[in-house]
N, C-alpha and C positions, 0 to 999 in steps of 0.2 A: 567256269560254266558260261556258255555263250547265251545271252538273253535274246538277242535279235530284236526285231520290232515288236511292240506291244500288240496283242490281239485286239479284236473288236471289243467294245464295252459289253459288260454283262448287266442286264437291267432287271432280271427277275423272270418269273414264269408268265405265261399268257394270262390275260384277265380272267379267264374261266377258272384258273387254278390259283388265283391270288386273293388274299384277304382284303385287298384294296376295294374290291366290289362288295359293298356292304349289303346287308339284308338277305332275304330269301329269294331264290330264283322261282320261276313259275312252278316247277315240279315240287319243290319244297313247300311253297305256299299252299299248293293244292293238297299235298299230303297232310299238312298241318290243319287245313280247313276241314278235311274229311275226318281226321282224328278228333278234332274238337266237336264236330257235329255228332259223331258217334258217341262220344262221352256225354254230351248234353242229352241225347236221346236216352241213353242208358240211365242217366241220373234221374230223368223224369219217370221212366217206365219201371225200372228195377234198381232202385238206389242201393238196397242192401246187397244185391248180387254184384253191383259194380264195386262197392267198397271191398268186398271179400275177394273179388277178382284182382283188384289192384294190390291188395295186401299179399295174396298168394303169389302173384306175379313177382313182387319184390322179393319175397322169400326165396322163390326159385332162382331169381337172378343172383342173389348173394350166395346161395348154395352153390350155384354153378361157378361163381367167382372163387369161392373157397376151394372147390375141387380143381379148378385151373391152377391155383397157386401150389397146391400139393403136387399136381402133375408137373408143374414147372420145376419144382425141386427135384423130382425124379428124373426129368428129361435133361435138365441143365447139367453142366459140368464145367470145370475149369477149361478155359480155352486150351486146345491141344498145344503141345510144345511148338515153339516157333520152328518153321522149316529152316534148312540151311540157308545162309546168307545168299541173296541174289547175286548171280555172277556179274551182271551188268546193272549197277545201281542207277535208277532213273533220276532225273532232276527232281528236286523236292522244294516246294515252297512252304514257308511257315508264316502264318498270319496271326497277328494279335490285334484286335480292334480295341482301342483304349479311349476312354472319355473321362475327363476329370480324374486322371490316375497318375498325376505327377509324382506322388510319393511312392508309387509302385514301380516306376520305371527301372531303378537300379536292380530291384529284385527280379523282375521278369526278364530283363536283359541277361542277368547272371544265369538264370535258369535255362533260358534258351541257348546260351553259349555252351552249356554242358551237353547239348544234344550230340550224340555220337553218330556223325554222318560226315562224309568228305565235304570239306568247305567249298570245293569247286563244283559240287553238285547241289549246293544250297542257295536259296534266295529267300530272304525274309523281309516282312513288312510290319512295322508298327504303324497301324492306321489310326490317325488322330483327326478329329474334326477341326476345320479351319478356325472356329471361334474359341478353341481350347488352347489359348496361348501358353498357359502355364505348363501343360503337359507337353506341348511341342518344344518349348524351351528346355524342359527337363530331358526329353528324348535326345535332342541335339547335343546337350551337354554331357550326356552319359557315354563313356567309352563303349563302343559296340564292335563286334566282329565285322569284318569287311562285308560279309554276305547279308547283314541285317541293316536295313535302311528305314528311314522315317518317311512315311507317305501321308501327306496332308490331304484329307478328303475335301474336294471342293464343296462350297455351300450347296445345299439341296435338301429336299424333303422326300421321305421322312428322315429325321436324324436318328437312325436306328443302327444297331449292330449289323443286321443283315445287309443294309445298304453299304456300310463300310467294307464288309467282306466282299461284296460284289465289285467294289472299286479296286480292291487288291486283286481279285480274280481276273479282272480285265488286264492286269499286267503280267499274267502267267500264261505262257504259251503251251506248256504240256508237262507230262510227268505226273507227279503226285502233289497233293496239297493237304495241309492240315491246319487246324484252327486251335488256338489256345486263348485262355482268358488271363486277365491281369494277375490273378492270385494263384495260377496253376504252377505245379512243379511236376512236369512230365518225367517219366523214367527216361534216362539218357538213351536207352536202346530202343525206344519206341519207334523211331523212323526206320531203323534197320528191320525190326520185326514186321512192320507194315509192308515195307518193300518186298520182303521175302514171302509174305502171305499173298500179296497180289501176284507175284511172279509164279507161285506154285498153285494158286487157287483157280477156281473155275473162271471161264472167260467172261461170264456176266457179273462177276463180283465188282461192284462199283464203290463200295464204302466199307471201312472197318471202324468199329467203335471200340476205343480203349475203355477199360473200367475206370470210373471216377470214384475215388476213395476219400473219405472225410477224416481228418485228424484234428485234434484240439488246437486252438490258437496257441501260439508260442507264449503269448503274454497271459498269465493266469487271470489278470483283471478283465480280460475280454471274453473269458469262458462263461458259458451259460449251460451248466451240466445237463439240465433236462432237455432243452431244445437241441443242444449240440449232439447228444447221444441219440436222440430220436431221429434227427436229421441224418446222422451217419447210418443208422439202421435202415432208414428209408432208401438211401442211396445204395446200400449193400444189397437189399432185396431186389432193387431194380437192376443194377449193373452186374451183380454176381449170379442172379437166379433168373429173373424174368427175361432179360434181353438174350442171355445165352440160350435159354429154352426156345425162344422165338427164332433165333438164328439157326439152331439145330433143326427146327422144324421147317426151315426155309421160308419163314414168314417175314413180312416187313415189320418194322418197329420204329417208334419215335427215337431219334438220335439224341444224345446229350448235346448240350450247347458248346461243348469243347472236346478236343481230343478225338475228333472223327477225322479219318484219313480218306481222301477221295482220289479217284482218277480224274485228272483235270479235264480231259476231253469229254468225259461223261457229265461232269458237273456243269460245264459250259453248255452241253447239249440240252440239259433240262432247264437252263435259264438261271443257274445259280440259286441263291437264296431269295426268298420273298421279302422284299424290304418292308412290307406292310404287315407282316405276321410277327407278333412279339414272341412266339416260340418257333422261329424259323427252322430250328433243328428238328422239332417234331414233325413239321410239315414236309421237310425235305426227304425224309425216309420213305414216305408214301408216294411222293412224286417220282422218286427213282424207281419204285416198284411199278408204278403205272407204265413206265417206259420199258419194262422188262428187265430191269437191273436188280441185283440182289445185294443184301447186306450181310456182314459178318462181324464177329467180335475177335478181340485179341487179348493177350495176357498182360503185357507191360502196362502198368497203371499210370494215372495222373492223380496226384494228391492235391486236395483243396482244403481250405478251412471253412467251417460252417458260417452262416450269415451273422450269427450273434444273437442279440436280444430280439424280443417280439417286434419291436419297432422296425427292425431291419428285416426280419424273417417274413413278416406279413406282406409287405409290398412285393418281395420276390415271389412268394407263393401265389399272390394275386395275379402277377404277370404270367406265371406258368399256367394257371387255370384259365385265365382269359385267352391265352394262346391256344390251349387245348380246345376251347370253345370255337375259336376262329378256325383252327385246323379241321375239326370235325365238320363244321358247317361247310367249309370249302370242299372237302372231299365227298361230302354227301350230295353235292350238286350233280355228280356223275358217279353214283355208287357202283353201278354195274361194271364200269370200266376197271374197277379195282379187282374184279373177280371175287368169288366167294371166299377165297383164302385171305385176300387182302382186306375184304370187308370184315371178316371175322377178327383179324388182328386189330383193325381200327377200333372195333368195339371192345375187344379185350383190353386194350391199352387206354385210349383216350376217353371213350364213352364210359367205361367202367370206373375210371378214376374220377370223372365228373359226377357220376351218380353217387359214388361212395362219399365224395367230399360233401355233396349236398345233404346227405342223410345222416352222416355220422353223429353230429351233435344232437339232432332230434331223436335218433334211436337211443343214444345214451341217456338223454333226459327222460325218455319214456320208460326205459328199463329202471332207472333210479327211482322214478315216481311210483312205479308198480311195486318195487321192492320196499320202499319206505311205507307205502300204504298198507302192504301186507304185514309189515312188522308192527305198525301202529294198531291195526285192527285185529291182529292175530289170525289173519286168514291167508291161506295159500293162494297166490294169484292164479287165476284161470288162464294158464298159458298153453296155447296149442302145442302139441309135440313138434310140429314142423318148425315153429318159431324157435324152440329150444335147440333143435338140430342146426338151424341156420346160425344161431348165435354161437354155438360151440364150434361149428365148422369154420365160420368166418374169422373168429378170434384166433383159433388154433392155427389155421392156415397162414394167417398174417404173422403170427409169432414164429411159426416154423420157417417161413421164407426169410424173415429178418434174421433169425438165429443162424440159419445155414449161410446166408449171405455175409453176415458179420464174421463167421468163422473163416470163410474163404478170403475175405478182405483183410483179416487180421485186426479187426476193431472189436472192442468189448460190447457184449450184450448179455445181460443177466436178468435175474428174476425181477429186480426193481424196474428195469427198463420194460419188461413185459407188462407188469402191473400198471405202469403209468402210460403205456402206449395209447389206451383209449382217450386219455386227455389230449394227447397230441393229435390223434385222428379228429377229435372234435374241433380243434383249432382250424382244421382244413375247411370246416363248414363256414367259419368266419371268413376265411380267404375266398371261398366260393361265392358268398354274397357280395363281397367287394368286387370280385372278378366279373360277376354278372352285371353289376351296376356300371363298372368301368367299360365293359364291352358295349353297352348302350351309349354311354356318355362320352367316353374317350377311348375308342377302340384301338388307336394307334399310339397312345401314350406309352412310353417305355419307362417302367419303374426300375431305375438302375440301382444295383446293390453297391453300397460304398465298401471299399476295401482298405485294409491297413496292412503294411508290410509285416512279415513274420520276423521279429527281432527279439532275441537272437534266433538263428536258424534252428529249426526243429528237425531232429533226426527221426524220421518216421519208421526207420527199421528197428530202433531200440526204444522209441517213445521217450527218450531223455533229451534234455537240453545239454548242449555242449558246455564243458567246464570253462 
């Protein structure tokens, strides 16, 4: 594969679409001021009506969310079978941004080496920060295929994954590019499928998202059954139900942080990833949409292990929710340019996730309080019928999307997981509070998830450890 001279650097989107510009713009500030003024006037003049309006508004919001999840189950389907292999395979770049991952180097190199794609069409980068000497040394010491090189990112700010990805993208002239994380095990045929789908797909198709599937850690000592199973169900609902439904409707969606496949020329055209957004993947899907490009899904998965205990899960979830806040605020600077369909998707995904995370714990506490009070005093709680309908619709639709997603992903999900799911949802409220505080105090801080190699290798097809 002839690489030629490296293209021009990729530095991210313009300031108007970057999270680097903090705070609200004039339009957002005006809307917030008008909204707060209206609430203050209503609280003074008709406080009871205001309270009931807010309550009914939230009920209707969550009822609509439940109906959307049910519709997503009906609309979504497994990604259609991969088309025949592309006659002329394009050049393919594979990028893994690694930081403090010395122990993971042999595993990720071995897994990338199993990708089924002509070596003369491949170019790969292990991108490592200049101050991470241990990981750099491990990468240079590890035997690698000729197409996979070590790329040391020059010092700079912010020291984030999207900045590292942009540095690698600056070395890629054309063709296709994909991103993997240190813990990933992509299906070996993933590149072939993506190349075939791009070749046979619509001309405005810019990105394909592979499903991310969660399997237990190989070491039983690292397993946390409650968090692991709920995390796997959450991923299954998202990648096997919600994203395929949005793709089938032709709507934009937040990408996963890994296993997304791009046309290089389009990715460079939109400025690559935003170095200042801690969920650069969620943001990029909507920026592609703004420029008239479309997203799709594919069938060949990537397997990952769950974060582990609460001490590891919470910072990761905090970063995700903080990034959702950043992304929503950025794209609400110019909401009309998203179009009504893009704006609808932005709210169905990011905004709804944020509102739900904010309210889960409080709603569960209120429900438990009312139930306990009714039992103690022998009284039936005066619960409005709409509230009961919302409760049933919300829980049932969440369980349904998780159950269907888990069946498609081949991961377990049973009655015990359904009954304990509200406890997991409530933990999201804790992450939401952390995320809001961090957005104000440390908006660009990157809460990195530590990884441990899978030893021995786990066979995700049988669920058994090798003998």
